[in-house]
A tleap script that builds the chain and sets N, CA, C and O, in Angstrom:
source leaprc.protein.ff14SB
mol = sequence {
  NMET THR ILE SER GLU LYS VAL SER TYR ILE
  LYS GLY LEU ALA ASP GLY LEU GLY LEU ASP
  GLU ASN ASN LYS GLN ASP LYS ILE LEU LYS
  ALA ILE ILE ASP VAL LEU ASP ASP ILE ALA
  LEU THR VAL GLU ASP LEU GLU ASP GLY CYS
  ALA GLU LEU ALA GLU GLN ILE ASP ALA VAL
  ASP GLU ASP LEU ALA ALA VAL GLU ASP PHE
  VAL TYR GLU ASP ASP CYS ASP CYS ASP ASP
  CYS CYS ASP CYS ASP ASP GLU LEU TYR GLU
  VAL GLU CYS PRO ASN CYS ASN ASP ILE ILE
  CYS VAL ASP GLU ASP MET LEU ALA GLU GLY
  SER ILE ASP CYS PRO ASN CYS GLY THR ASN
  LEU GLU PHE ASP LEU GLU CYS ASP CYS ASP
  CYS CYS ASP GLY ASP CYS GLU CASP
}
set mol.1.N position { -39.546 65.504 6.958 }
set mol.1.CA position { -38.524 64.749 7.640 }
set mol.1.C position { -38.578 65.106 9.132 }
set mol.1.O position { -38.579 66.281 9.500 }
set mol.2.N position { -38.622 64.086 9.970 }
set mol.2.CA position { -38.676 64.302 11.416 }
set mol.2.C position { -37.297 64.669 11.959 }
set mol.2.O position { -36.291 64.537 11.262 }
set mol.3.N position { -37.261 65.124 13.189 }
set mol.3.CA position { -35.994 65.494 13.820 }
set mol.3.C position { -35.073 64.277 13.915 }
set mol.3.O position { -33.875 64.381 13.652 }
set mol.4.N position { -35.627 63.133 14.287 }
set mol.4.CA position { -34.812 61.913 14.386 }
set mol.4.C position { -34.224 61.535 13.034 }
set mol.4.O position { -33.073 61.107 12.950 }
set mol.5.N position { -35.004 61.691 11.992 }
set mol.5.CA position { -34.497 61.382 10.650 }
set mol.5.C position { -33.371 62.335 10.254 }
set mol.5.O position { -32.398 61.930 9.618 }
set mol.6.N position { -33.514 63.605 10.636 }
set mol.6.CA position { -32.470 64.575 10.328 }
set mol.6.C position { -31.187 64.250 11.093 }
set mol.6.O position { -30.091 64.336 10.539 }
set mol.7.N position { -31.326 63.876 12.365 }
set mol.7.CA position { -30.150 63.519 13.161 }
set mol.7.C position { -29.504 62.256 12.600 }
set mol.7.O position { -28.277 62.161 12.557 }
set mol.8.N position { -30.305 61.290 12.171 }
set mol.8.CA position { -29.758 60.069 11.566 }
set mol.8.C position { -28.988 60.398 10.289 }
set mol.8.O position { -27.952 59.797 10.005 }
set mol.9.N position { -29.504 61.351 9.526 }
set mol.9.CA position { -28.819 61.782 8.308 }
set mol.9.C position { -27.461 62.391 8.658 }
set mol.9.O position { -26.455 62.101 8.010 }
set mol.10.N position { -27.443 63.246 9.700 }
set mol.10.CA position { -26.180 63.865 10.135 }
set mol.10.C position { -25.212 62.795 10.643 }
set mol.10.O position { -24.009 62.869 10.390 }
set mol.11.N position { -25.744 61.798 11.364 }
set mol.11.CA position { -24.908 60.686 11.834 }
set mol.11.C position { -24.271 59.946 10.650 }
set mol.11.O position { -23.092 59.595 10.670 }
set mol.12.N position { -25.082 59.730 9.642 }
set mol.12.CA position { -24.573 59.049 8.443 }
set mol.12.C position { -23.483 59.850 7.758 }
set mol.12.O position { -22.478 59.294 7.316 }
set mol.13.N position { -23.683 61.160 7.669 }
set mol.13.CA position { -22.646 62.012 7.074 }
set mol.13.C position { -21.353 61.939 7.886 }
set mol.13.O position { -20.257 61.862 7.332 }
set mol.14.N position { -21.512 61.965 9.242 }
set mol.14.CA position { -20.327 61.912 10.107 }
set mol.14.C position { -19.619 60.567 9.965 }
set mol.14.O position { -18.389 60.510 9.932 }
set mol.15.N position { -20.397 59.478 9.879 }
set mol.15.CA position { -19.786 58.159 9.696 }
set mol.15.C position { -19.056 58.090 8.352 }
set mol.15.O position { -18.008 57.454 8.243 }
set mol.16.N position { -19.609 58.743 7.340 }
set mol.16.CA position { -18.982 58.769 6.012 }
set mol.16.C position { -17.667 59.529 6.012 }
set mol.16.O position { -16.794 59.281 5.180 }
set mol.17.N position { -17.532 60.460 6.955 }
set mol.17.CA position { -16.281 61.216 7.043 }
set mol.17.C position { -15.165 60.390 7.665 }
set mol.17.O position { -13.989 60.728 7.528 }
set mol.18.N position { -15.526 59.315 8.345 }
set mol.18.CA position { -14.525 58.481 8.999 }
set mol.18.C position { -13.856 59.232 10.140 }
set mol.18.O position { -12.632 59.348 10.186 }
set mol.19.N position { -14.660 59.735 11.048 }
set mol.19.CA position { -14.129 60.506 12.171 }
set mol.19.C position { -13.202 59.653 13.026 }
set mol.19.O position { -13.468 58.476 13.269 }
set mol.20.N position { -12.135 60.248 13.468 }
set mol.20.CA position { -11.121 59.566 14.271 }
set mol.20.C position { -11.411 59.817 15.743 }
set mol.20.O position { -11.537 60.970 16.156 }
set mol.21.N position { -11.518 58.766 16.539 }
set mol.21.CA position { -11.810 58.874 17.971 }
set mol.21.C position { -10.675 59.537 18.739 }
set mol.21.O position { -10.887 60.049 19.838 }
set mol.22.N position { -9.483 59.535 18.177 }
set mol.22.CA position { -8.325 60.121 18.857 }
set mol.22.C position { -8.209 61.627 18.614 }
set mol.22.O position { -7.537 62.323 19.376 }
set mol.23.N position { -8.848 62.132 17.571 }
set mol.23.CA position { -8.818 63.553 17.241 }
set mol.23.C position { -9.816 64.289 18.129 }
set mol.23.O position { -10.982 63.902 18.204 }
set mol.24.N position { -9.367 65.346 18.799 }
set mol.24.CA position { -10.215 66.094 19.734 }
set mol.24.C position { -11.434 66.706 19.040 }
set mol.24.O position { -12.536 66.674 19.588 }
set mol.25.N position { -11.251 67.248 17.866 }
set mol.25.CA position { -12.341 67.886 17.138 }
set mol.25.C position { -13.379 66.851 16.702 }
set mol.25.O position { -14.581 67.111 16.737 }
set mol.26.N position { -12.904 65.685 16.296 }
set mol.26.CA position { -13.817 64.622 15.883 }
set mol.26.C position { -14.607 64.085 17.077 }
set mol.26.O position { -15.779 63.733 16.945 }
set mol.27.N position { -13.947 64.024 18.260 }
set mol.27.CA position { -14.637 63.579 19.477 }
set mol.27.C position { -15.781 64.540 19.820 }
set mol.27.O position { -16.882 64.113 20.169 }
set mol.28.N position { -15.499 65.845 19.714 }
set mol.28.CA position { -16.529 66.850 20.019 }
set mol.28.C position { -17.695 66.734 19.046 }
set mol.28.O position { -18.858 66.778 19.447 }
set mol.29.N position { -17.369 66.585 17.754 }
set mol.29.CA position { -18.420 66.458 16.741 }
set mol.29.C position { -19.280 65.222 17.004 }
set mol.29.O position { -20.505 65.281 16.897 }
set mol.30.N position { -18.644 64.115 17.346 }
set mol.30.CA position { -19.369 62.881 17.624 }
set mol.30.C position { -20.246 63.046 18.877 }
set mol.30.O position { -21.377 62.560 18.906 }
set mol.31.N position { -19.727 63.733 19.915 }
set mol.31.CA position { -20.495 63.966 21.142 }
set mol.31.C position { -21.708 64.856 20.867 }
set mol.31.O position { -22.790 64.629 21.407 }
set mol.32.N position { -21.514 65.863 20.027 }
set mol.32.CA position { -22.639 66.752 19.660 }
set mol.32.C position { -23.723 65.959 18.931 }
set mol.32.O position { -24.912 66.158 19.181 }
set mol.33.N position { -23.326 65.084 18.052 }
set mol.33.CA position { -24.290 64.264 17.309 }
set mol.33.C position { -25.043 63.334 18.264 }
set mol.33.O position { -26.249 63.136 18.116 }
set mol.34.N position { -24.334 62.763 19.243 }
set mol.34.CA position { -24.999 61.904 20.236 }
set mol.34.C position { -26.020 62.691 21.063 }
set mol.34.O position { -27.113 62.200 21.342 }
set mol.35.N position { -25.652 63.919 21.452 }
set mol.35.CA position { -26.591 64.761 22.202 }
set mol.35.C position { -27.799 65.104 21.333 }
set mol.35.O position { -28.933 65.089 21.811 }
set mol.36.N position { -27.560 65.413 20.065 }
set mol.36.CA position { -28.664 65.693 19.147 }
set mol.36.C position { -29.603 64.487 19.036 }
set mol.36.O position { -30.824 64.635 18.986 }
set mol.37.N position { -29.010 63.303 18.997 }
set mol.37.CA position { -29.811 62.082 18.922 }
set mol.37.C position { -30.682 61.932 20.173 }
set mol.37.O position { -31.863 61.599 20.075 }
set mol.38.N position { -30.096 62.177 21.347 }
set mol.38.CA position { -30.860 62.096 22.593 }
set mol.38.C position { -31.987 63.141 22.624 }
set mol.38.O position { -33.108 62.844 23.035 }
set mol.39.N position { -31.676 64.353 22.189 }
set mol.39.CA position { -32.687 65.416 22.158 }
set mol.39.C position { -33.819 65.041 21.205 }
set mol.39.O position { -34.993 65.238 21.520 }
set mol.40.N position { -33.467 64.505 20.049 }
set mol.40.CA position { -34.483 64.116 19.066 }
set mol.40.C position { -35.415 63.046 19.636 }
set mol.40.O position { -36.628 63.106 19.440 }
set mol.41.N position { -34.842 62.069 20.339 }
set mol.41.CA position { -35.673 61.017 20.949 }
set mol.41.C position { -36.591 61.597 22.029 }
set mol.41.O position { -37.754 61.208 22.138 }
set mol.42.N position { -36.057 62.530 22.827 }
set mol.42.CA position { -36.864 63.166 23.870 }
set mol.42.C position { -38.001 63.978 23.250 }
set mol.42.O position { -39.134 63.931 23.729 }
set mol.43.N position { -37.700 64.712 22.200 }
set mol.43.CA position { -38.734 65.509 21.524 }
set mol.43.C position { -39.823 64.603 20.958 }
set mol.43.O position { -41.008 64.921 21.053 }
set mol.44.N position { -39.427 63.481 20.371 }
set mol.44.CA position { -40.425 62.545 19.839 }
set mol.44.C position { -41.310 61.990 20.957 }
set mol.44.O position { -42.523 61.862 20.790 }
set mol.45.N position { -40.694 61.661 22.100 }
set mol.45.CA position { -41.479 61.169 23.238 }
set mol.45.C position { -42.465 62.237 23.709 }
set mol.45.O position { -43.619 61.934 24.010 }
set mol.46.N position { -42.002 63.493 23.772 }
set mol.46.CA position { -42.881 64.582 24.190 }
set mol.46.C position { -44.024 64.788 23.193 }
set mol.46.O position { -45.167 65.009 23.593 }
set mol.47.N position { -43.716 64.715 21.907 }
set mol.47.CA position { -44.753 64.857 20.884 }
set mol.47.C position { -45.789 63.744 20.994 }
set mol.47.O position { -46.989 63.987 20.871 }
set mol.48.N position { -45.310 62.507 21.227 }
set mol.48.CA position { -46.237 61.379 21.392 }
set mol.48.C position { -47.108 61.583 22.627 }
set mol.48.O position { -48.313 61.332 22.595 }
set mol.49.N position { -46.486 62.044 23.721 }
set mol.49.CA position { -47.239 62.298 24.945 }
set mol.49.C position { -48.278 63.389 24.754 }
set mol.49.O position { -49.404 63.279 25.241 }
set mol.50.N position { -47.894 64.446 24.040 }
set mol.50.CA position { -48.848 65.539 23.770 }
set mol.50.C position { -50.004 65.054 22.908 }
set mol.50.O position { -51.153 65.428 23.143 }
set mol.51.N position { -49.713 64.236 21.924 }
set mol.51.CA position { -50.774 63.708 21.060 }
set mol.51.C position { -51.734 62.836 21.872 }
set mol.51.O position { -52.950 62.899 21.695 }
set mol.52.N position { -51.162 62.020 22.767 }
set mol.52.CA position { -51.997 61.165 23.614 }
set mol.52.C position { -52.863 62.014 24.555 }
set mol.52.O position { -54.049 61.737 24.738 }
set mol.53.N position { -52.260 63.043 25.144 }
set mol.53.CA position { -53.022 63.938 26.029 }
set mol.53.C position { -54.131 64.656 25.259 }
set mol.53.O position { -55.239 64.823 25.769 }
set mol.54.N position { -53.830 65.076 24.037 }
set mol.54.CA position { -54.843 65.758 23.222 }
set mol.54.C position { -56.028 64.825 22.952 }
set mol.54.O position { -57.181 65.256 22.995 }
set mol.55.N position { -55.748 63.562 22.678 }
set mol.55.CA position { -56.825 62.588 22.466 }
set mol.55.C position { -57.657 62.408 23.734 }
set mol.55.O position { -58.885 62.342 23.680 }
set mol.56.N position { -56.967 62.330 24.884 }
set mol.56.CA position { -57.685 62.168 26.149 }
set mol.56.C position { -58.519 63.398 26.474 }
set mol.56.O position { -59.639 63.275 26.970 }
set mol.57.N position { -57.985 64.585 26.198 }
set mol.57.CA position { -58.739 65.824 26.439 }
set mol.57.C position { -59.968 65.862 25.545 }
set mol.57.O position { -61.043 66.265 25.990 }
set mol.58.N position { -59.823 65.450 24.291 }
set mol.58.CA position { -60.977 65.403 23.388 }
set mol.58.C position { -62.038 64.442 23.916 }
set mol.58.O position { -63.232 64.735 23.857 }
set mol.59.N position { -61.599 63.296 24.431 }
set mol.59.CA position { -62.554 62.322 24.976 }
set mol.59.C position { -63.261 62.884 26.206 }
set mol.59.O position { -64.471 62.719 26.360 }
set mol.60.N position { -62.506 63.549 27.083 }
set mol.60.CA position { -63.110 64.159 28.277 }
set mol.60.C position { -64.071 65.265 27.863 }
set mol.60.O position { -65.145 65.406 28.449 }
set mol.61.N position { -63.695 66.051 26.860 }
set mol.61.CA position { -64.560 67.124 26.368 }
set mol.61.C position { -65.876 66.560 25.834 }
set mol.61.O position { -66.945 67.113 26.092 }
set mol.62.N position { -65.794 65.460 25.093 }
set mol.62.CA position { -67.014 64.831 24.580 }
set mol.62.C position { -67.878 64.288 25.722 }
set mol.62.O position { -69.102 64.423 25.704 }
set mol.63.N position { -67.222 63.671 26.719 }
set mol.63.CA position { -67.964 63.161 27.873 }
set mol.63.C position { -68.624 64.299 28.640 }
set mol.63.O position { -69.773 64.183 29.064 }
set mol.64.N position { -67.898 65.397 28.817 }
set mol.64.CA position { -68.448 66.550 29.519 }
set mol.64.C position { -69.625 67.145 28.755 }
set mol.64.O position { -70.614 67.560 29.359 }
set mol.65.N position { -69.522 67.188 27.443 }
set mol.65.CA position { -70.626 67.697 26.634 }
set mol.65.C position { -71.862 66.816 26.807 }
set mol.65.O position { -72.984 67.319 26.872 }
set mol.66.N position { -71.656 65.513 26.881 }
set mol.66.CA position { -72.788 64.609 27.096 }
set mol.66.C position { -73.417 64.832 28.468 }
set mol.66.O position { -74.639 64.812 28.612 }
set mol.67.N position { -72.565 65.045 29.480 }
set mol.67.CA position { -73.084 65.311 30.831 }
set mol.67.C position { -73.839 66.635 30.852 }
set mol.67.O position { -74.909 66.731 31.452 }
set mol.68.N position { -73.280 67.665 30.195 }
set mol.68.CA position { -73.956 68.959 30.144 }
set mol.68.C position { -75.305 68.839 29.449 }
set mol.68.O position { -76.291 69.428 29.893 }
set mol.69.N position { -75.348 68.075 28.357 }
set mol.69.CA position { -76.616 67.869 27.663 }
set mol.69.C position { -77.628 67.191 28.575 }
set mol.69.O position { -78.805 67.549 28.582 }
set mol.70.N position { -77.169 66.217 29.339 }
set mol.70.CA position { -78.061 65.494 30.241 }
set mol.70.C position { -78.549 66.400 31.371 }
set mol.70.O position { -79.735 66.406 31.700 }
set mol.71.N position { -77.630 67.163 31.960 }
set mol.71.CA position { -77.983 67.996 33.114 }
set mol.71.C position { -78.803 69.210 32.705 }
set mol.71.O position { -79.775 69.559 33.374 }
set mol.72.N position { -78.420 69.846 31.620 }
set mol.72.CA position { -79.050 71.103 31.233 }
set mol.72.C position { -80.051 70.953 30.101 }
set mol.72.O position { -80.455 71.945 29.494 }
set mol.73.N position { -80.453 69.730 29.814 }
set mol.73.CA position { -81.355 69.538 28.688 }
set mol.73.C position { -82.686 70.235 28.935 }
set mol.73.O position { -83.124 70.385 30.076 }
set mol.74.N position { -83.316 70.655 27.854 }
set mol.74.CA position { -84.634 71.276 27.933 }
set mol.74.C position { -85.651 70.150 27.882 }
set mol.74.O position { -85.854 69.540 26.832 }
set mol.75.N position { -86.290 69.870 29.009 }
set mol.75.CA position { -87.201 68.732 29.105 }
set mol.75.C position { -88.477 68.892 28.284 }
set mol.75.O position { -89.125 67.902 27.946 }
set mol.76.N position { -88.827 70.092 27.972 }
set mol.76.CA position { -90.107 70.314 27.298 }
set mol.76.C position { -89.882 70.509 25.801 }
set mol.76.O position { -89.087 71.353 25.389 }
set mol.77.N position { -90.590 69.720 24.993 }
set mol.77.CA position { -90.482 69.835 23.548 }
set mol.77.C position { -91.669 70.583 22.952 }
set mol.77.O position { -91.864 70.579 21.737 }
set mol.78.N position { -92.447 71.214 23.794 }
set mol.78.CA position { -93.642 71.897 23.303 }
set mol.78.C position { -93.283 73.268 22.753 }
set mol.78.O position { -92.222 73.816 23.054 }
set mol.79.N position { -94.177 73.812 21.947 }
set mol.79.CA position { -93.947 75.143 21.399 }
set mol.79.C position { -94.560 76.208 22.317 }
set mol.79.O position { -93.834 76.965 22.963 }
set mol.80.N position { -95.861 76.264 22.371 }
set mol.80.CA position { -96.520 77.270 23.204 }
set mol.80.C position { -97.582 76.654 24.097 }
set mol.80.O position { -98.518 77.341 24.506 }
set mol.81.N position { -97.451 75.355 24.409 }
set mol.81.CA position { -98.497 74.711 25.192 }
set mol.81.C position { -98.410 75.054 26.675 }
set mol.81.O position { -99.404 74.964 27.395 }
set mol.82.N position { -97.229 75.443 27.129 }
set mol.82.CA position { -97.081 75.783 28.536 }
set mol.82.C position { -95.928 76.760 28.698 }
set mol.82.O position { -95.178 77.020 27.758 }
set mol.83.N position { -95.801 77.283 29.875 }
set mol.83.CA position { -94.720 78.214 30.172 }
set mol.83.C position { -93.522 77.421 30.677 }
set mol.83.O position { -93.444 77.084 31.859 }
set mol.84.N position { -92.592 77.127 29.778 }
set mol.84.CA position { -91.452 76.283 30.136 }
set mol.84.C position { -90.292 77.082 30.723 }
set mol.84.O position { -89.370 76.511 31.304 }
set mol.85.N position { -90.341 78.366 30.575 }
set mol.85.CA position { -89.259 79.193 31.087 }
set mol.85.C position { -89.560 79.586 32.521 }
set mol.85.O position { -89.961 80.718 32.792 }
set mol.86.N position { -89.364 78.634 33.448 }
set mol.86.CA position { -89.609 78.910 34.858 }
set mol.86.C position { -88.692 80.031 35.325 }
set mol.86.O position { -87.501 80.066 35.017 }
set mol.87.N position { -89.291 80.940 36.075 }
set mol.87.CA position { -88.525 82.045 36.605 }
set mol.87.C position { -87.774 81.587 37.849 }
set mol.87.O position { -88.333 80.894 38.698 }
set mol.88.N position { -86.522 81.972 37.952 }
set mol.88.CA position { -85.706 81.616 39.110 }
set mol.88.C position { -85.532 82.839 39.999 }
set mol.88.O position { -85.453 83.972 39.526 }
set mol.89.N position { -85.476 82.579 41.284 }
set mol.89.CA position { -85.285 83.636 42.270 }
set mol.89.C position { -84.037 83.317 43.084 }
set mol.89.O position { -83.759 82.158 43.394 }
set mol.90.N position { -83.299 84.354 43.421 }
set mol.90.CA position { -82.117 84.161 44.244 }
set mol.90.C position { -82.472 84.421 45.701 }
set mol.90.O position { -83.083 85.435 46.039 }
set mol.91.N position { -82.076 83.484 46.553 }
set mol.91.CA position { -82.328 83.588 47.982 }
set mol.91.C position { -80.981 83.473 48.682 }
set mol.91.O position { -80.192 82.580 48.372 }
set mol.92.N position { -80.718 84.365 49.619 }
set mol.92.CA position { -79.470 84.310 50.368 }
set mol.92.C position { -79.709 83.623 51.702 }
set mol.92.O position { -80.602 84.001 52.459 }
set mol.93.N position { -78.905 82.617 51.978 }
set mol.93.CA position { -79.007 81.902 53.241 }
set mol.93.C position { -78.495 82.819 54.354 }
set mol.93.O position { -77.377 83.328 54.265 }
set mol.94.N position { -79.301 83.037 55.406 }
set mol.94.CA position { -78.859 83.920 56.483 }
set mol.94.C position { -77.723 83.324 57.322 }
set mol.94.O position { -77.023 84.050 58.028 }
set mol.95.N position { -77.544 82.015 57.242 }
set mol.95.CA position { -76.508 81.370 58.046 }
set mol.95.C position { -75.137 81.414 57.361 }
set mol.95.O position { -74.154 81.829 57.976 }
set mol.96.N position { -75.065 80.990 56.092 }
set mol.96.CA position { -73.765 80.898 55.404 }
set mol.96.C position { -73.600 81.936 54.296 }
set mol.96.O position { -72.541 82.014 53.674 }
set mol.97.N position { -74.642 82.733 54.046 }
set mol.97.CA position { -74.641 83.784 53.012 }
set mol.97.C position { -74.476 83.230 51.601 }
set mol.97.O position { -74.089 83.965 50.692 }
set mol.98.N position { -74.762 81.952 51.407 }
set mol.98.CA position { -74.713 81.334 50.090 }
set mol.98.C position { -75.943 81.773 49.301 }
set mol.98.O position { -77.040 81.849 49.855 }
set mol.99.N position { -75.771 82.057 48.026 }
set mol.99.CA position { -76.895 82.435 47.166 }
set mol.99.C position { -77.449 81.158 46.534 }
set mol.99.O position { -76.718 80.393 45.905 }
set mol.100.N position { -78.749 80.944 46.714 }
set mol.100.CA position { -79.412 79.742 46.219 }
set mol.100.C position { -80.475 80.173 45.217 }
set mol.100.O position { -81.243 81.099 45.479 }
set mol.101.N position { -80.519 79.506 44.080 }
set mol.101.CA position { -81.549 79.787 43.086 }
set mol.101.C position { -82.711 78.832 43.309 }
set mol.101.O position { -82.525 77.617 43.386 }
set mol.102.N position { -83.901 79.388 43.410 }
set mol.102.CA position { -85.109 78.584 43.609 }
set mol.102.C position { -86.133 78.969 42.562 }
set mol.102.O position { -86.158 80.104 42.086 }
set mol.103.N position { -86.981 78.010 42.206 }
set mol.103.CA position { -88.052 78.304 41.264 }
set mol.103.C position { -89.374 78.397 42.027 }
set mol.103.O position { -89.411 78.241 43.247 }
set mol.104.N position { -90.449 78.653 41.296 }
set mol.104.CA position { -91.751 78.854 41.928 }
set mol.104.C position { -92.233 77.607 42.661 }
set mol.104.O position { -92.891 77.716 43.696 }
set mol.105.N position { -91.918 76.426 42.140 }
set mol.105.CA position { -92.335 75.192 42.807 }
set mol.105.C position { -91.670 75.056 44.171 }
set mol.105.O position { -92.307 74.645 45.141 }
set mol.106.N position { -90.384 75.401 44.241 }
set mol.106.CA position { -89.674 75.331 45.519 }
set mol.106.C position { -90.253 76.348 46.504 }
set mol.106.O position { -90.384 76.067 47.695 }
set mol.107.N position { -90.597 77.528 45.994 }
set mol.107.CA position { -91.191 78.545 46.862 }
set mol.107.C position { -92.553 78.088 47.374 }
set mol.107.O position { -92.907 78.335 48.527 }
set mol.108.N position { -93.312 77.421 46.508 }
set mol.108.CA position { -94.646 76.960 46.885 }
set mol.108.C position { -94.577 75.902 47.984 }
set mol.108.O position { -95.510 75.781 48.778 }
set mol.109.N position { -93.492 75.137 48.042 }
set mol.109.CA position { -93.339 74.135 49.097 }
set mol.109.C position { -93.215 74.786 50.474 }
set mol.109.O position { -93.517 74.160 51.489 }
set mol.110.N position { -92.772 76.036 50.505 }
set mol.110.CA position { -92.708 76.766 51.764 }
set mol.110.C position { -91.341 76.781 52.415 }
set mol.110.O position { -91.041 77.700 53.177 }
set mol.111.N position { -90.503 75.792 52.141 }
set mol.111.CA position { -89.165 75.791 52.731 }
set mol.111.C position { -88.272 74.806 51.992 }
set mol.111.O position { -88.733 73.860 51.354 }
set mol.112.N position { -86.976 75.067 52.104 }
set mol.112.CA position { -85.963 74.138 51.586 }
set mol.112.C position { -84.777 74.178 52.546 }
set mol.112.O position { -84.637 75.109 53.339 }
set mol.113.N position { -83.943 73.176 52.465 }
set mol.113.CA position { -82.705 73.180 53.229 }
set mol.113.C position { -81.609 73.756 52.359 }
set mol.113.O position { -81.499 73.427 51.178 }
set mol.114.N position { -80.797 74.620 52.951 }
set mol.114.CA position { -79.671 75.205 52.226 }
set mol.114.C position { -78.723 74.067 51.817 }
set mol.114.O position { -78.284 73.291 52.666 }
set mol.115.N position { -78.411 73.969 50.521 }
set mol.115.CA position { -77.520 72.887 50.084 }
set mol.115.C position { -76.086 73.049 50.598 }
set mol.115.O position { -75.308 72.095 50.578 }
set mol.116.N position { -75.744 74.231 51.049 }
set mol.116.CA position { -74.390 74.486 51.533 }
set mol.116.C position { -74.228 74.135 53.008 }
set mol.116.O position { -73.282 73.442 53.383 }
set mol.117.N position { -75.160 74.615 53.856 }
set mol.117.CA position { -74.981 74.416 55.299 }
set mol.117.C position { -76.115 73.620 55.949 }
set mol.117.O position { -76.000 73.227 57.110 }
set mol.118.N position { -77.206 73.378 55.220 }
set mol.118.CA position { -78.299 72.568 55.751 }
set mol.118.C position { -79.333 73.348 56.546 }
set mol.118.O position { -80.286 72.751 57.046 }
set mol.119.N position { -79.180 74.655 56.679 }
set mol.119.CA position { -80.152 75.470 57.406 }
set mol.119.C position { -81.487 75.446 56.675 }
set mol.119.O position { -81.530 75.569 55.451 }
set mol.120.N position { -82.568 75.290 57.416 }
set mol.120.CA position { -83.897 75.286 56.824 }
set mol.120.C position { -84.301 76.718 56.511 }
set mol.120.O position { -84.338 77.571 57.398 }
set mol.121.N position { -84.606 76.978 55.235 }
set mol.121.CA position { -85.032 78.295 54.785 }
set mol.121.C position { -86.532 78.251 54.536 }
set mol.121.O position { -87.006 77.459 53.721 }
set mol.122.N position { -87.268 79.082 55.221 }
set mol.122.CA position { -88.721 79.120 55.073 }
set mol.122.C position { -89.113 80.323 54.234 }
set mol.122.O position { -88.513 81.394 54.326 }
set mol.123.N position { -90.141 80.119 53.407 }
set mol.123.CA position { -90.613 81.176 52.515 }
set mol.123.C position { -92.034 81.537 52.892 }
set mol.123.O position { -92.900 80.666 52.976 }
set mol.124.N position { -92.282 82.836 53.122 }
set mol.124.CA position { -93.619 83.338 53.409 }
set mol.124.C position { -94.045 84.139 52.194 }
set mol.124.O position { -93.544 85.239 51.963 }
set mol.125.N position { -94.970 83.591 51.415 }
set mol.125.CA position { -95.378 84.232 50.171 }
set mol.125.C position { -96.580 85.148 50.334 }
set mol.125.O position { -97.061 85.709 49.349 }
set mol.126.N position { -97.067 85.310 51.538 }
set mol.126.CA position { -98.221 86.176 51.736 }
set mol.126.C position { -97.777 87.625 51.712 }
set mol.126.O position { -96.700 87.987 52.184 }
set mol.127.N position { -98.644 88.431 51.146 }
set mol.127.CA position { -98.387 89.862 51.033 }
set mol.127.C position { -98.620 90.515 52.399 }
set mol.127.O position { -99.560 90.164 53.111 }
set mol.128.N position { -97.758 91.462 52.751 }
set mol.128.CA position { -97.972 92.154 54.017 }
set mol.128.C position { -98.221 93.645 53.794 }
set mol.128.O position { -97.857 94.480 54.623 }
set mol.129.N position { -98.852 93.967 52.650 }
set mol.129.CA position { -99.198 95.363 52.398 }
set mol.129.C position { -100.570 95.661 53.016 }
set mol.129.O position { -101.299 94.740 53.383 }
set mol.130.N position { -100.917 96.941 53.129 }
set mol.130.CA position { -102.170 97.361 53.759 }
set mol.130.C position { -103.340 97.423 52.779 }
set mol.130.O position { -104.473 97.682 53.184 }
set mol.131.N position { -103.072 97.187 51.486 }
set mol.131.CA position { -104.107 97.391 50.476 }
set mol.131.C position { -104.994 96.168 50.250 }
set mol.131.O position { -105.999 96.274 49.546 }
set mol.132.N position { -104.662 95.034 50.813 }
set mol.132.CA position { -105.435 93.840 50.539 }
set mol.132.C position { -105.438 92.904 51.749 }
set mol.132.O position { -104.919 93.250 52.810 }
set mol.133.N position { -106.008 91.755 51.588 }
set mol.133.CA position { -106.085 90.788 52.687 }
set mol.133.C position { -104.995 89.718 52.579 }
set mol.133.O position { -105.198 88.589 53.027 }
set mol.134.N position { -103.886 90.043 52.014 }
set mol.134.CA position { -102.815 89.065 51.863 }
set mol.134.C position { -102.876 88.277 50.586 }
set mol.134.O position { -102.118 87.324 50.405 }
set mol.135.N position { -103.782 88.665 49.679 }
set mol.135.CA position { -103.930 87.955 48.393 }
set mol.135.C position { -103.383 88.784 47.238 }
set mol.135.O position { -103.863 88.673 46.110 }
set mol.136.N position { -102.417 89.585 47.506 }
set mol.136.CA position { -101.872 90.510 46.504 }
set mol.136.C position { -101.132 89.745 45.423 }
set mol.136.O position { -100.382 88.822 45.737 }
set mol.137.N position { -101.316 90.092 44.185 }
set mol.137.CA position { -100.638 89.456 43.048 }
set mol.137.C position { -99.333 90.192 42.726 }
set mol.137.O position { -98.500 89.661 41.992 }
set mol.138.N position { -99.142 91.385 43.254 }
set mol.138.CA position { -97.969 92.191 42.913 }
set mol.138.C position { -96.804 91.806 43.755 }
set mol.138.O position { -95.723 92.377 43.612 }
savepdb mol mol.pdb
quit
C-alpha cells in the first residue's frame, strides 16, 4: 500500500466518523489529514522524479560506456603477431609544467605541440654518452 493509499484510508475513516467542522478537535484532525495528503502527494512526486532521474543516469552510463569502448578500444586483434602494448613516456612541458604522455611514434616524429599551452616540444633521441657514436640502444 502506497503512502497516498494509506492517507486515503485515514481520510475515509475520518469521514466515517462524521467529524464536525465546529468542533476544535475535529478541525485539527481534519487539518492533519489534509497535511498528510499533501505530504503523500509530494513524496509520490519525488519518487517519480527519482525514478526518472535513475533511468536518465542509466542511459547516460550506457552512453558513456559506449564512448569509453570507442575511445579506449584495443585496435589490434592479433595474438602475438606484433607488439601491441606500445610503451608510453611522460614528458613535462617546460612552459606550463603539464605532464604529457607520448608513445614511440610521437617521439620518432621529433616534436609535438603541448596540448595544454601549444609550446613546441622537441625530442632529441640521440645518445650523448662517451661510449658510442650516438647509436646507443640503452
